[in-house]
N, C-alpha and C positions, 0 to 999 in steps of 0.2 A: 504494500500499500504506499503510495508516494506521499512525501511531505508536500503540503501546499505552500506555494510562494505567492503571497498576495501583495500586489503593488499596482501602481498606475503612473503614467507619465506626467500627470498633473503635479505630482509631488516634487518634481525637479524644477517647476516653474516659480515656486516660492523662493524668495531671497530676502534676507534681512538687510544686507547691504553688500556692495562689492568687496570681496576679500574676506568676508565674515567666515569664521571657522565652521559654522553650521551651514554648509554650502551644498548646492545641488550636486556637486561632483561626488559627494559621499555615496549616493545611490549607484551611480555608474561604476564607481570603484569596486563596490561589492559585486555587481553584476559581471564586471570584467573578470574578477577573480574566480567567480563561479564558472565562467566560460573557460578560463585558463585551466582550471582543475577538472574540466570535463564533468561537472556536476549539474550545470544548468538544465540540460535536457532530461535529467532524471527527476526534476521537480514538476509538480502540477501547477501551472501558472493560472492565476485568477486575477481579474481586474477588481481593484477596490471600488466599492460604490461610495456615493456621498452619504454620510451619516444623516439621518433625519433629525429634526429638532426633538422629537420624542426620545430618540436614542441619546442625544446629548443631555437631555434632562435626567438621565440615569446618574449623572455626575455633577451637573451644574444647574443652578436655578435659572428660570426663564429670563429673568432680568439681565443676568450676565451674558447669556446667549444673545440677547438683543443687542447688547453693547458690542460684541464682537462682529455681528452682522452689520450694525450701523456704522462701525468705524472702518470697515473694509473699503479701501480706496478704489476708485475707478482708474486712477493714475497716480504716479508718484509713490510716496511711502508715508505711513503713519506709525509713530512710535507709541507703544503701550506702556513700556517701561524702558530703562536704559539698555536692556539686553534684548528687547523683544519688539520687532516692528513688522508691519504688514505691507506687502506690495499688492498689486491688483490680483495676484494669483494665490495669495496666502489663504484666503477663506476656503477656496475649493481644495487646496492641498491639505488643510487641517481637517476638512470634512472627509476627504479620502482617507486620511490617516486614521481617524476614528471609525470610519466605515469599514476599513480593512480589518480591524479587530473584531467588529460585529460579524462580518462575513466569515472570518477565520473560525470564530466560535461556532457559528452555524455549521460550517463544513466538518469540523471535528466532532461535534455532538450528533450530527446526522450519521456519522460513521463513514463518510466519504473519504476522510483522511484521519490518520492517527494523530498527527500534529501539524502545526503550521507556523511559518515565519512571515511576519508582516514587514516588508521592505518599504518603509514609508518615512516621511518627514513632513512637517516639523515633528520633533519629539513631543512627548506629552506629560512626562511624570513630574514636572515642576508646576503645571497649571493647577492652581487650587480651585476650590469650589467657585469662587467669584473673583479670581485674580489671574491674569496672564503674566507669566514671568519665565525667565531662564530659557528663552527660545520657544516656549510652549504656550499653546492656546487652549486646547481641550485635553482632558485627562483620558487619553485613548485606552490605556490598559485598564483603568478603573471602569470605563464604560463597557468594555468587553466582559469584564468579570461580572458586573451587575447584570449585563444582558444574559449571561449564563444562569444567573440566579432567578431573575424576574421572568424570563421568557422560555427557559428550558427546565425550570423546576428543580435545579440543583439546590442543595442545602448548605454546602460548604465549599469554598474555593480558596486558593492561596495565590498571592501575588509575590513574586520574587524579583528583587531589583538589585542587580550587581553593577549598575552605573557608578562611576566614581563620585558623583554628586548625590546627596541624599534625595530620595523621591518625596520631597515635602508635599507636592501636590497630591500624589496618590494617597499619602498618609492623611492629609486633610480631608479628602473626599471619603475615604472608607473608615475613618475614625469612628468607633462606637458601633460599627456594623458587626454583630457577632458571627455573621456568616463568612467573613473574610479575614484570613490571616495574612498580614503584610510583613514581609521580611526584606530588610534593606541593608546592604553593606556599602560603606562610603568613606571617603577621606574626611577626617575631622581633626582640627577645625578647617573648614573650607566652605565654599558657596554651597547652599544658600544660608548656612548657619542655623544652628538650633535644630533639635529634633525632640520628639515626645518620648516619655518614659515607656519602657517595655511593659506590656500587659500580657499575661498568659492567654494564649489562644486568640490574640488580637494583633500583637505587634512585637517584632524582634529586630531592633535596630542594632547594627554592629559597626560602631565607629572604628576606623583604622587610621593609624598615624601615617603621616607623610613618610614615604620610603618603604612602606610595608611590602614584604616579599611574598612570593608564591606560597611558601611554607606557612607563614602566618595567616594569610588569607584562607588557605585550605583548612588549617586547623580551626579557624573561627567559624567557617561554614559547617564543618563537621561537628563542632561542639555546640553551636547555637541554632543554626537553621534546621539541621536534619532532625534533631530530637523534637523540636517544635512541630515540624511537619509530621513526624511519626505520631505525635500525640493528637494533632488536629485532624488527621486523616481526611485531607481534602478530596473532593470528587473531580477536580480539574485544576490544573496549574496554569498560571499566566505569568509571563516573564517580561520584565522591563530589561531588555538586553542592551546595556550601554557598554561600549568597549573602550572608554576613555580612562580606565584604570591601568591601561597598558603602559609599560615603561617608556614607550616612544611618544606618548600623547603630550602635546605641548600645553594643554590647559590644566594639567593636574600633576600629582607627585607620587602616585603609587607605582609599583614596579612589577606588575603582572606581565606575563608573556602569552603568546598565542595558545600554548598548550593549557594554560589555566582556564581559558574559555571552553576548550573541549572538555576539561575535567569537570567544571561546574555543570556543564550540560549533561554529562553522564550521570552526575549525582541526581539531578532533577528528573532525568528520564527514569532512573531507578525508583524514585518516589512516585512518579506518574504510573509506572508499571505496577507498583505495589498497591496503590490506593485509587487510581483514577482510570484504570483501563487504558493507560498510556496517553490519556488526553492532555494535551499541552498546546498552548498558543504563546508564541514569542513575538515581541514587537521591538523594533529598533529604537533605541534612545540615543545616547551620545556616542562619541568616537570621532576624533578630529585629526589624527595623523592618518592620512588616506591609505598609505600602504599597510600600516598596522591594523587599521579598521577593516580593510578588505580581507586580510589574512585571518583576523580574529573572528569576524562575522562568518567567514566561510568555514572555519573550524567548528563554530557553533552549529551552523546549518548542516554540515556533514554529519555531525553526531546526531542531529535530529533525524537525518535520513537513515541512520543506523546501518551504514555500510560496513561491510566486513573489512 
């Protein structure tokens, strides 16, 4: 059963500003690496739909959604915060990113695919319930998780976020929802700053010091994420797959390598096989050194494909 790859060319039309690290070339770098590794043709390609307003409301209040739609420019650029701006294509790209997670969830829960990777941008895990920030507009992974709960009748899901930046937006959206376990590893102190205390069966935040190596990262996941997941017994996994904890990434200071992303994927697949019937949806978040991003994301996707 093929891994689904959900994407759309609209996602490369969004640009915050020329030369910005969250750039359209991130998508093509990953696609090119998949081609280079002869993996692309073994994936099942699906076009990401535009998320509906009803789907966006799984994570955001209607008033916030109205703000994003109203601020979308017909020309030029509009800044929503110092890190986050919209061009004329940003709204559609953001809707495609959120829609990708919804479609991927439908595909996996229908049994059409065991798992899926959403190759989309802008990222989403910094978008809080009513605040765009950190290059993010809509909480795509939170929307996908809530879609599984509300529209497919699941009782428990987990969101795993290994981006180098704390997933504050996802945390804000799902806080207090007993059906969702949120696990996040991140550099600390670092952007966006601050995170909420851990709560059993709700939240496992794992701050990592600058310079953290593979061994420390793996030990932390093994000691903190995996027991929490075993206790919670989720019925489906959702992954915020950021690749900016890589030692080559210019925006951060952790020291992970390509193989660490293959390793964490294998751990999550084991959890998915044990508790979820293999069901897992992964969504691209950060990663700004294009060669390292391409290699790391491809390592992640290759593990999802479960090739020998």
